[in-house]
N, CA, C and O atoms as a DFTB+ gen file, in Angstrom:
332 C
 N C O
     1  1     -14.815    -136.489       8.982
     2  2     -15.897    -137.564       9.520
     3  2     -17.542    -136.642      10.041
     4  3     -17.907    -136.060      11.063
     5  1     -17.918    -136.824       9.218
     6  2     -19.320    -136.693       9.889
     7  2     -20.016    -137.151      10.990
     8  3     -20.144    -138.344      11.262
     9  1     -20.745    -135.676      12.022
    10  2     -20.256    -136.206      13.099
    11  2     -22.534    -136.191      13.346
    12  3     -23.164    -136.344      14.392
    13  1     -23.026    -135.972      12.049
    14  2     -24.504    -135.925      11.835
    15  2     -25.191    -135.242      12.100
    16  3     -24.321    -134.509      12.570
    17  1     -26.162    -134.645      12.290
    18  2     -27.385    -133.171      12.140
    19  2     -26.373    -132.882      13.646
    20  3     -25.851    -133.744      14.353
    21  1     -26.332    -131.416      13.807
    22  2     -26.577    -130.657      14.677
    23  2     -24.619    -131.122      15.215
    24  3     -24.322    -130.804      16.367
    25  1     -23.589    -131.760      14.418
    26  2     -22.353    -131.749      14.489
    27  2     -21.811    -132.485      16.164
    28  3     -22.417    -133.270      16.894
    29  1     -20.501    -131.858      16.324
    30  2     -20.462    -132.489      17.260
    31  2     -20.900    -132.214      18.845
    32  3     -20.830    -133.058      19.739
    33  1     -21.388    -130.780      18.999
    34  2     -21.457    -130.932      20.384
    35  2     -22.999    -131.107      20.674
    36  3     -23.439    -130.804      21.783
    37  1     -24.013    -131.710      19.443
    38  2     -24.750    -132.472      19.573
    39  2     -24.577    -134.146      19.756
    40  3     -25.464    -134.966      19.993
    41  1     -23.423    -134.322      19.604
    42  2     -23.575    -135.603      19.742
    43  2     -22.696    -135.673      21.667
    44  3     -23.088    -136.480      22.511
    45  1     -21.523    -134.632      21.937
    46  2     -21.327    -134.733      23.190
    47  2     -22.643    -134.326      24.382
    48  3     -22.585    -134.796      25.518
    49  1     -23.770    -133.431      23.961
    50  2     -24.905    -133.939      24.887
    51  2     -25.631    -135.103      24.890
    52  3     -25.971    -135.458      26.019
    53  1     -25.951    -135.759      24.052
    54  2     -26.539    -137.408      23.454
    55  2     -25.608    -137.787      24.798
    56  3     -26.175    -138.123      25.837
    57  1     -24.550    -137.734      24.737
    58  2     -23.217    -138.299      25.525
    59  2     -24.275    -138.432      26.731
    60  3     -24.973    -139.371      27.112
    61  1     -24.055    -136.693      27.313
    62  2     -24.298    -136.290      28.691
    63  2     -23.290    -135.258      29.584
    64  3     -22.782    -135.087      30.692
    65  1     -23.436    -134.580      27.893
    66  2     -21.572    -133.738      28.249
    67  2     -22.242    -132.683      27.363
    68  3     -21.847    -132.577      26.202
    69  1     -22.864    -132.184      27.650
    70  2     -23.413    -130.974      26.986
    71  2     -22.458    -130.173      27.428
    72  3     -22.163    -130.282      28.618
    73  1     -21.738    -129.176      26.596
    74  2     -20.930    -128.105      27.156
    75  2     -22.470    -126.622      27.864
    76  3     -23.700    -126.659      27.886
    77  1     -21.775    -125.920      28.156
    78  2     -22.006    -124.643      29.347
    79  2     -22.002    -123.386      29.014
    80  3     -22.805    -122.452      28.995
    81  1     -19.995    -123.741      28.538
    82  2     -19.440    -122.286      28.985
    83  2     -18.066    -122.584      27.555
    84  3     -17.726    -123.722      27.228
    85  1     -17.858    -122.129      27.327
    86  2     -15.939    -122.213      25.867
    87  2     -15.445    -121.089      26.435
    88  3     -16.081    -120.139      26.893
    89  1     -13.770    -121.320      26.356
    90  2     -13.183    -120.097      26.108
    91  2     -12.261    -120.619      24.923
    92  3     -12.311    -121.714      24.363
    93  1     -11.343    -119.472      24.673
    94  2     -10.758    -119.165      22.607
    95  2      -9.798    -118.348      23.392
    96  3      -9.945    -117.271      23.970
    97  1      -8.580    -119.288      23.238
    98  2      -7.277    -118.358      23.024
    99  2      -6.708    -118.196      21.179
   100  3      -6.559    -119.107      20.365
   101  1      -6.489    -116.650      20.985
   102  2      -5.948    -116.699      19.467
   103  2      -4.786    -116.245      19.574
   104  3      -4.438    -115.380      20.378
   105  1      -3.979    -116.892      18.632
   106  2      -2.885    -116.111      18.749
   107  2      -2.124    -116.183      17.762
   108  3      -2.247    -117.343      17.369
   109  1      -1.412    -115.661      17.116
   110  2      -0.556    -115.510      15.730
   111  2       0.892    -116.167      15.856
   112  3       1.437    -116.262      16.956
   113  1       1.473    -116.602      14.713
   114  2       3.038    -116.561      14.863
   115  2       3.149    -116.897      13.952
   116  3       2.048    -117.039      13.421
   117  1       4.545    -117.353      12.869
   118  2       4.831    -117.745      11.756
   119  2       4.629    -119.675      11.577
   120  3       4.535    -120.416      12.556
   121  1       4.600    -120.150      10.147
   122  2       3.430    -121.621      10.433
   123  2       5.574    -122.035      10.548
   124  3       6.613    -121.380      10.467
   125  1       5.234    -123.274      10.736
   126  2       6.488    -124.338       9.986
   127  2       6.036    -124.494       9.106
   128  3       4.878    -124.377       8.706
   129  1       7.460    -124.962       8.444
   130  2       7.068    -125.615       6.989
   131  2       6.331    -126.667       6.767
   132  3       6.139    -127.114       5.637
   133  1       5.992    -127.014       7.513
   134  2       5.146    -128.740       7.231
   135  2       3.658    -127.707       6.896
   136  3       2.932    -128.150       6.006
   137  1       3.278    -126.576       7.477
   138  2       1.977    -125.823       7.886
   139  2       2.851    -124.859       6.201
   140  3       1.883    -124.372       5.618
   141  1       3.062    -124.802       6.069
   142  2       3.014    -124.008       4.759
   143  2       2.970    -124.752       3.793
   144  3       2.144    -124.483       2.921
   145  1       3.615    -125.624       3.673
   146  2       3.418    -126.216       2.650
   147  2       1.461    -127.153       2.426
   148  3       0.621    -127.379       1.555
   149  1       1.696    -127.353       3.822
   150  2      -0.239    -127.653       3.882
   151  2      -0.747    -126.793       3.575
   152  3      -1.384    -127.120       2.574
   153  1      -1.015    -125.159       3.932
   154  2      -1.882    -124.009       3.948
   155  2      -1.764    -123.638       2.392
   156  3      -2.547    -122.822       1.906
   157  1      -0.569    -124.378       1.469
   158  2      -0.054    -123.859       0.623
   159  2       0.305    -121.929       0.879
   160  3       0.162    -121.140      -0.055
   161  1       0.730    -121.518       2.176
   162  2       0.729    -120.150       2.155
   163  2       2.175    -119.245       1.485
   164  3       3.371    -119.532       1.440
   165  1       1.540    -118.289       1.113
   166  2       3.351    -117.183       0.561
   167  2       4.500    -117.101       1.941
   168  3       4.360    -117.281       3.151
   169  1       5.293    -116.853       1.348
   170  2       6.408    -116.393       2.328
   171  2       5.865    -115.031       2.873
   172  3       5.077    -114.226       2.378
   173  1       6.600    -115.041       4.149
   174  2       6.625    -114.169       5.395
   175  2       4.550    -114.056       5.783
   176  3       4.246    -113.068       6.451
   177  1       3.264    -115.075       5.339
   178  2       2.040    -115.430       5.554
   179  2       2.501    -116.412       7.208
   180  3       2.950    -117.552       7.323
   181  1       2.018    -114.997       8.667
   182  2       2.124    -115.986       8.860
   183  2       0.245    -116.594       9.221
   184  3      -0.682    -116.171       8.531
   185  1       0.021    -117.615      10.403
   186  2      -1.182    -117.931      11.343
   187  2      -1.562    -117.594      12.510
   188  3      -1.012    -117.008      13.443
   189  1      -2.756    -118.116      12.314
   190  2      -3.874    -117.817      13.513
   191  2      -4.532    -119.510      13.428
   192  3      -5.125    -120.332      12.729
   193  1      -3.696    -119.157      15.119
   194  2      -3.891    -119.947      16.382
   195  2      -4.915    -120.496      17.015
   196  3      -4.520    -120.607      18.175
   197  1      -6.452    -121.077      16.918
   198  2      -7.074    -120.725      17.959
   199  2      -7.588    -121.807      18.630
   200  3      -8.435    -122.482      18.045
   201  1      -7.258    -122.097      19.699
   202  2      -7.564    -123.320      20.487
   203  2      -9.120    -122.624      21.825
   204  3      -9.402    -121.599      22.445
   205  1      -9.635    -123.940      21.618
   206  2     -11.301    -123.719      22.044
   207  2     -11.163    -124.684      23.454
   208  3     -10.167    -125.398      23.344
   209  1     -11.686    -124.844      24.392
   210  2     -12.658    -125.083      25.595
   211  2     -13.124    -124.863      25.715
   212  3     -13.315    -123.683      26.006
   213  1     -14.142    -125.979      25.623
   214  2     -16.229    -126.294      25.645
   215  2     -15.591    -126.782      26.797
   216  3     -14.386    -127.035      26.793
   217  1     -16.632    -127.002      28.230
   218  2     -16.342    -126.553      29.887
   219  2     -18.583    -127.035      29.755
   220  3     -19.479    -126.476      29.122
   221  1     -18.593    -128.129      30.597
   222  2     -20.001    -128.876      31.228
   223  2     -20.325    -128.021      32.356
   224  3     -19.279    -127.415      32.587
   225  1     -21.086    -127.700      33.066
   226  2     -22.385    -127.263      33.875
   227  2     -21.377    -127.505      35.067
   228  3     -21.428    -126.595      35.894
   229  1     -20.603    -128.364      35.317
   230  2     -19.572    -128.433      36.432
   231  2     -17.709    -127.972      36.161
   232  3     -16.786    -127.950      36.976
   233  1     -17.719    -127.830      35.497
   234  2     -16.173    -127.175      35.132
   235  2     -15.085    -128.207      34.332
   236  3     -13.855    -128.164      34.343
   237  1     -16.024    -129.180      33.610
   238  2     -15.365    -130.106      33.135
   239  2     -14.675    -130.078      31.839
   240  3     -15.515    -130.133      30.941
   241  1     -13.707    -130.026      31.475
   242  2     -13.754    -129.814      29.811
   243  2     -14.237    -131.194      28.965
   244  3     -13.757    -132.315      29.135
   245  1     -15.073    -130.913      28.221
   246  2     -15.124    -132.749      27.726
   247  2     -14.954    -131.586      25.953
   248  3     -15.763    -131.869      25.069
   249  1     -14.177    -130.714      25.735
   250  2     -14.238    -130.715      24.394
   251  2     -12.638    -129.929      24.390
   252  3     -12.553    -128.918      25.088
   253  1     -11.320    -130.403      23.580
   254  2     -10.731    -130.034      23.661
   255  2     -10.057    -129.237      22.111
   256  3      -9.054    -129.786      21.654
   257  1     -10.521    -128.174      21.461
   258  2      -9.993    -128.403      20.119
   259  2      -8.843    -126.629      19.681
   260  3      -8.902    -125.479      20.114
   261  1      -7.935    -127.339      18.638
   262  2      -6.648    -126.172      18.163
   263  2      -7.394    -126.264      16.628
   264  3      -7.924    -127.355      16.418
   265  1      -7.467    -125.587      15.886
   266  2      -7.519    -124.978      14.823
   267  2      -6.042    -124.833      14.369
   268  3      -5.368    -125.254      15.310
   269  1      -5.166    -124.399      13.284
   270  2      -4.482    -123.409      12.895
   271  2      -4.950    -123.069      11.314
   272  3      -5.003    -123.918      10.424
   273  1      -5.275    -121.658      11.160
   274  2      -6.227    -121.008      10.120
   275  2      -4.928    -119.919       9.748
   276  3      -4.048    -119.410      10.443
   277  1      -5.353    -119.820       7.986
   278  2      -3.952    -118.886       7.405
   279  2      -4.407    -117.687       7.479
   280  3      -5.562    -117.378       7.188
   281  1      -3.485    -116.868       7.899
   282  2      -3.343    -115.469       8.559
   283  2      -3.703    -114.527       8.363
   284  3      -3.859    -113.538       9.080
   285  1      -4.014    -114.866       6.592
   286  2      -4.343    -113.715       5.028
   287  2      -5.900    -114.440       4.815
   288  3      -6.603    -113.927       3.945
   289  1      -6.437    -115.567       5.550
   290  2      -7.569    -115.734       4.560
   291  2      -8.459    -115.629       6.047
   292  3      -9.670    -115.785       5.890
   293  1      -8.167    -115.472       6.950
   294  2      -9.311    -115.707       8.027
   295  2      -9.311    -113.981       8.737
   296  3      -8.429    -113.125       8.799
   297  1     -11.123    -114.027       9.316
   298  2     -11.245    -112.803      10.281
   299  2     -12.288    -113.347      11.149
   300  3     -13.403    -113.784      10.866
   301  1     -11.620    -113.214      12.385
   302  2     -12.761    -113.817      13.704
   303  2     -13.739    -112.862      14.551
   304  3     -13.384    -112.347      15.611
   305  1     -14.823    -112.707      14.058
   306  2     -15.782    -111.639      15.170
   307  2     -16.080    -112.681      16.280
   308  3     -16.218    -113.904      16.248
   309  1     -16.126    -111.798      17.228
   310  2     -16.724    -111.912      18.339
   311  2     -18.182    -110.897      19.018
   312  3     -18.199    -109.670      19.113
   313  1     -19.267    -111.832      19.402
   314  2     -20.116    -110.994      19.926
   315  2     -20.112    -111.349      21.293
   316  3     -20.227    -112.536      21.597
   317  1     -19.949    -110.130      22.496
   318  2     -19.838    -110.365      24.140
   319  2     -20.500    -110.118      24.385
   320  3     -20.615    -108.938      24.052
   321  1     -22.119    -110.778      25.401
   322  2     -23.322    -109.723      25.872
   323  2     -22.103    -108.448      27.039
   324  3     -20.926    -108.179      27.282
   325  1     -23.442    -108.103      27.361
   326  2     -22.349    -106.760      28.199
   327  2     -23.317    -107.147      29.616
   328  3     -22.488    -107.328      30.508
   329  1     -24.342    -107.293      30.035
   330  2     -24.997    -107.789      31.445
   331  2     -23.490    -108.992      32.274
   332  3     -23.664    -109.536      33.364
């Protein structure tokens, strides 16, 4: 699905739901049979599951996203301000 210039977050802002903060939960687990087939995983390869929730300035969730990633092909890097 093409969400146009700026992606889904621009469409949320256009609708009056500008995200102001996010939470992410990252966990690993072994894949289901369906995930093993769909992601073409080798035996014993885990998946990363990333659950992201975007909140507006009132604390209301405006997007919930869950991604299942192949554990042997992805790295996650986070930059966290110290202030």
